[in-house]
C-alpha positions, 0 to 999 in steps of 0.5 A, spaced: 742 692 585 739 699 585 737 698 578 734 691 579 732 690 586 732 683 587 731 683 595 725 686 595 722 681 590 725 676 595 721 679 601 715 678 597 716 671 595 717 670 603 711 673 605 707 669 599 710 663 602 709 664 609 701 666 607 700 660 603 704 655 608 699 658 614 693 657 610 695 650 608 696 648 615 689 651 617 686 648 611 688 641 613 688 641 620 682 646 622 675 644 620 671 650 616 668 654 622 672 651 627 675 655 633 681 654 636 682 658 643 689 661 643 689 666 648 684 670 651 684 675 645 686 670 639 682 664 636 684 661 630 678 659 626 677 657 619 673 661 614 672 663 607 672 670 605 669 671 598 669 679 599 675 684 599 677 687 606 673 685 612 668 681 607 666 687 603 663 687 596 662 680 596 657 681 590 662 683 585 664 676 584 671 673 584 673 674 577 673 682 579 677 681 585 682 677 581 682 682 575 684 688 580 689 684 584 693 682 577 692 690 575 695 692 582 700 687 582 703 689 575 703 696 578 706 694 585 712 691 581 713 697 577 713 701 583 718 696 586 723 697 580 722 705 580 721 707 587 727 706 591 724 709 597 718 705 598 720 698 596 719 695 603 712 697 603 711 695 596 714 688 597 709 687 603 703 689 598 706 685 593 707 679 597 700 679 600 696 681 594 699 674 591 697 670 597 690 672 597 690 672 589 693 665 589 687 663 594 682 666 589 684 662 583 685 655 587 679 656 591 674 661 589 675 665 596 680 667 601 682 663 607 682 667 613 684 664 620 686 670 625 680 672 630 682 677 635 677 679 640 675 683 646 670 680 650 664 679 645 667 684 640 671 680 634 675 684 629 674 681 622 678 674 621 684 675 617 691 672 614 698 673 613 697 676 606 692 681 609 697 683 615 703 684 610 698 688 606 696 692 612 703 693 614 705 695 607 700 700 606 701 703 613 708 704 611 706 708 605 701 712 609 706 714 615 712 716 610 707 721 606 704 724 613 711 725 615 714 727 609 709 733 608 710 735 616 717 736 614 716 740 608 
């Protein structure tokens, strides 16, 4: 198990599957740009993101993001195998990257649908893959911060 961390690749696969299932539900049940109110701070929407995080860098094109995702996923796969201390974080990043990559390959954009807001101020819409990426990156950041403090 230590040499080949199968469980972390299974976690990545679960993240990928949950991401794709939720996006499939959104694509088949909610019209593009439709809004479904869930609470006073959360809507479910159906939007297309052709950029990166928060819709940035749209002008770079879909092929650029596909290549970057493939390179990043290759590196993350190696890190899951080699870096036993950060495997959970890397597994979340790998699953999230795979989810958004699948959208880019199949549709030419990423499907986003979670719309959190306060009053009239809305955060950018995001999805399960984005959430996994954010949690994974945050875990890496926190480990780095706390390891440096304890040194």
